[in-house]
VMD Tcl script that builds the backbone (N, CA, C; Angstrom):
set m [mol new atoms 165]
animate dup $m
set s [atomselect $m all]
$s set {name element resname resid chain x y z} {
  {N N MET 1 A -29.574 84.348 -38.455}
  {CA C MET 1 A -30.851 83.260 -38.988}
  {C C MET 1 A -30.860 82.245 -40.878}
  {N N GLN 2 A -30.797 80.987 -41.181}
  {CA C GLN 2 A -31.139 81.594 -41.596}
  {C C GLN 2 A -32.316 80.067 -42.546}
  {N N GLU 3 A -32.212 81.181 -44.144}
  {CA C GLU 3 A -33.697 80.939 -44.587}
  {C C GLU 3 A -34.059 79.090 -45.156}
  {N N ASN 4 A -35.344 78.933 -44.576}
  {CA C ASN 4 A -34.980 77.638 -45.810}
  {C C ASN 4 A -35.848 77.465 -46.383}
  {N N TYR 5 A -34.759 76.582 -47.650}
  {CA C TYR 5 A -34.863 76.559 -48.707}
  {C C TYR 5 A -35.439 75.582 -49.015}
  {N N LEU 6 A -35.796 74.365 -48.431}
  {CA C LEU 6 A -36.579 73.126 -49.121}
  {C C LEU 6 A -38.118 73.055 -49.097}
  {N N HIS 7 A -39.019 74.299 -49.021}
  {CA C HIS 7 A -40.057 74.101 -48.880}
  {C C HIS 7 A -40.681 74.995 -49.973}
  {N N GLY 8 A -39.121 75.836 -51.295}
  {CA C GLY 8 A -40.015 76.385 -51.995}
  {C C GLY 8 A -40.218 77.046 -52.356}
  {N N LYS 9 A -41.324 77.958 -53.142}
  {CA C LYS 9 A -41.469 79.767 -53.594}
  {C C LYS 9 A -41.752 80.396 -51.743}
  {N N THR 10 A -42.470 79.156 -51.517}
  {CA C THR 10 A -43.296 80.362 -50.583}
  {C C THR 10 A -42.146 80.131 -49.447}
  {N N SER 11 A -41.322 79.270 -49.456}
  {CA C SER 11 A -40.603 79.290 -48.361}
  {C C SER 11 A -39.314 80.663 -47.524}
  {N N SER 12 A -39.429 81.488 -49.387}
  {CA C SER 12 A -39.571 82.959 -48.967}
  {C C SER 12 A -40.761 83.637 -48.413}
  {N N THR 13 A -41.809 83.639 -48.469}
  {CA C THR 13 A -42.718 84.952 -48.296}
  {C C THR 13 A -43.059 84.378 -46.536}
  {N N ILE 14 A -42.645 82.898 -46.989}
  {CA C ILE 14 A -43.506 82.115 -45.301}
  {C C ILE 14 A -42.434 83.189 -44.142}
  {N N ASN 15 A -41.035 84.172 -44.159}
  {CA C ASN 15 A -39.761 84.388 -44.020}
  {C C ASN 15 A -39.729 85.312 -43.937}
  {N N ALA 16 A -41.307 86.036 -45.106}
  {CA C ALA 16 A -41.015 87.314 -44.993}
  {C C ALA 16 A -41.801 87.617 -44.078}
  {N N MET 17 A -43.060 86.616 -44.443}
  {CA C MET 17 A -44.533 87.804 -42.515}
  {C C MET 17 A -43.696 87.094 -41.685}
  {N N LEU 18 A -42.595 86.075 -40.861}
  {CA C LEU 18 A -41.958 85.801 -39.766}
  {C C LEU 18 A -41.376 87.096 -38.892}
  {N N ALA 19 A -40.376 87.385 -39.739}
  {CA C ALA 19 A -39.041 88.007 -39.729}
  {C C ALA 19 A -40.588 89.532 -39.830}
  {N N ALA 20 A -41.396 89.835 -39.972}
  {CA C ALA 20 A -41.921 91.371 -40.306}
  {C C ALA 20 A -42.757 91.007 -38.790}
  {N N THR 21 A -43.428 89.360 -38.281}
  {CA C THR 21 A -44.074 89.610 -37.078}
  {C C THR 21 A -43.585 89.646 -35.722}
  {N N ALA 22 A -41.956 89.072 -35.991}
  {CA C ALA 22 A -41.195 88.578 -34.700}
  {C C ALA 22 A -40.930 90.378 -34.930}
  {N N TRP 23 A -40.780 91.544 -35.673}
  {CA C TRP 23 A -40.267 92.448 -35.380}
  {C C TRP 23 A -41.689 93.389 -34.657}
  {N N ASN 24 A -42.570 93.129 -34.806}
  {CA C ASN 24 A -43.934 94.050 -34.800}
  {C C ASN 24 A -43.972 93.252 -33.233}
  {N N LEU 25 A -43.740 92.251 -32.862}
  {CA C LEU 25 A -43.800 91.633 -31.473}
  {C C LEU 25 A -42.495 92.414 -30.424}
  {N N MET 26 A -41.820 92.426 -31.183}
  {CA C MET 26 A -40.812 93.462 -30.619}
  {C C MET 26 A -41.025 94.583 -29.660}
  {N N LYS 27 A -41.539 95.831 -30.701}
  {CA C LYS 27 A -41.416 96.764 -31.081}
  {C C LYS 27 A -42.734 96.871 -29.699}
  {N N MET 28 A -43.819 95.998 -29.514}
  {CA C MET 28 A -44.719 96.428 -29.440}
  {C C MET 28 A -44.205 95.742 -28.009}
  {N N MET 29 A -43.611 94.858 -26.939}
  {CA C MET 29 A -42.884 94.151 -26.319}
  {C C MET 29 A -42.241 95.688 -25.404}
  {N N ARG 30 A -42.032 95.841 -26.727}
  {CA C ARG 30 A -40.980 97.347 -26.070}
  {C C ARG 30 A -41.432 98.370 -24.808}
  {N N LYS 31 A -43.248 99.241 -26.215}
  {CA C LYS 31 A -43.524 100.006 -25.507}
  {C C LYS 31 A -44.669 99.143 -24.064}
  {N N LEU 32 A -45.275 98.141 -24.066}
  {CA C LEU 32 A -45.693 97.308 -22.726}
  {C C LEU 32 A -44.126 97.131 -22.275}
  {N N LYS 33 A -43.253 97.594 -22.508}
  {CA C LYS 33 A -42.429 97.239 -21.243}
  {C C LYS 33 A -42.447 98.688 -20.452}
  {N N ALA 34 A -42.080 99.738 -21.249}
  {CA C ALA 34 A -41.868 101.536 -21.014}
  {C C ALA 34 A -43.880 101.792 -20.480}
  {N N LEU 35 A -44.423 101.391 -20.837}
  {CA C LEU 35 A -46.143 101.117 -20.282}
  {C C LEU 35 A -46.020 101.275 -18.618}
  {N N CYS 36 A -45.765 99.574 -18.522}
  {CA C CYS 36 A -45.726 98.295 -17.272}
  {C C CYS 36 A -44.481 99.791 -15.714}
  {N N ALA 37 A -43.405 100.165 -16.457}
  {CA C ALA 37 A -43.008 100.676 -16.321}
  {C C ALA 37 A -42.592 102.699 -15.913}
  {N N ASP 38 A -44.165 103.265 -16.807}
  {CA C ASP 38 A -44.381 104.450 -15.971}
  {C C ASP 38 A -45.660 104.382 -15.425}
  {N N PHE 39 A -46.605 102.760 -15.109}
  {CA C PHE 39 A -47.686 103.037 -14.869}
  {C C PHE 39 A -47.290 102.283 -12.790}
  {N N SER 40 A -45.548 101.248 -12.932}
  {CA C SER 40 A -45.051 101.469 -11.535}
  {C C SER 40 A -44.161 102.772 -11.061}
  {N N SER 41 A -43.839 103.391 -11.812}
  {CA C SER 41 A -43.420 104.755 -11.061}
  {C C SER 41 A -44.482 105.741 -10.837}
  {N N THR 42 A -45.433 105.914 -11.902}
  {CA C THR 42 A -47.365 107.213 -11.368}
  {C C THR 42 A -47.466 106.010 -10.218}
  {N N ALA 43 A -47.825 104.902 -10.072}
  {CA C ALA 43 A -48.297 104.272 -8.946}
  {C C ALA 43 A -47.503 104.441 -7.668}
  {N N ARG 44 A -46.019 104.232 -7.229}
  {CA C ARG 44 A -45.843 104.438 -6.797}
  {C C ARG 44 A -46.226 106.148 -6.221}
  {N N SER 45 A -45.443 106.899 -7.090}
  {CA C SER 45 A -45.594 108.540 -6.870}
  {C C SER 45 A -47.414 109.092 -6.106}
  {N N GLY 46 A -47.872 108.378 -7.131}
  {CA C GLY 46 A -50.099 108.481 -6.301}
  {C C GLY 46 A -50.347 109.371 -7.592}
  {N N SER 47 A -49.637 110.705 -8.483}
  {CA C SER 47 A -50.446 111.318 -9.589}
  {C C SER 47 A -49.920 110.913 -10.907}
  {N N CYS 48 A -50.191 110.940 -12.037}
  {CA C CYS 48 A -49.385 111.150 -13.075}
  {C C CYS 48 A -49.999 112.412 -14.217}
  {N N GLU 49 A -48.524 113.233 -13.769}
  {CA C GLU 49 A -49.166 114.421 -15.160}
  {C C GLU 49 A -49.362 114.052 -16.476}
  {N N SER 50 A -49.299 113.369 -16.860}
  {CA C SER 50 A -49.711 113.336 -18.523}
  {C C SER 50 A -50.532 112.525 -18.782}
  {N N CYS 51 A -51.008 111.806 -18.097}
  {CA C CYS 51 A -52.761 111.081 -17.989}
  {C C CYS 51 A -53.792 111.728 -17.534}
  {N N SER 52 A -53.432 112.731 -15.658}
  {CA C SER 52 A -54.498 113.364 -15.718}
  {C C SER 52 A -55.097 112.412 -14.312}
  {N N LEU 53 A -54.355 111.641 -14.420}
  {CA C LEU 53 A -54.597 109.997 -12.597}
  {C C LEU 53 A -54.164 110.279 -11.575}
  {N N TYR 54 A -55.530 110.319 -11.207}
  {CA C TYR 54 A -55.066 109.833 -9.809}
  {C C TYR 54 A -55.161 108.667 -9.051}
  {N N VAL 55 A -54.397 107.853 -7.831}
  {CA C VAL 55 A -54.205 107.185 -7.879}
  {C C VAL 55 A -54.969 107.095 -5.928}
}
mol reanalyze $m
mol bondsrecalc $m
mol representation Tube
mol addrep $m
């Protein structure tokens, strides 16, 4: 992805903030996907050893 050079000095700051936001959102989505997969497998098995929950 190329940087927008038409906006001047603030362009670099905005680009860095958007890139960091996208990176953090991607990390959160991975964690949510893993959590949903764990919950799904827990719901099928009926118990969760790591959190001591029983369905």
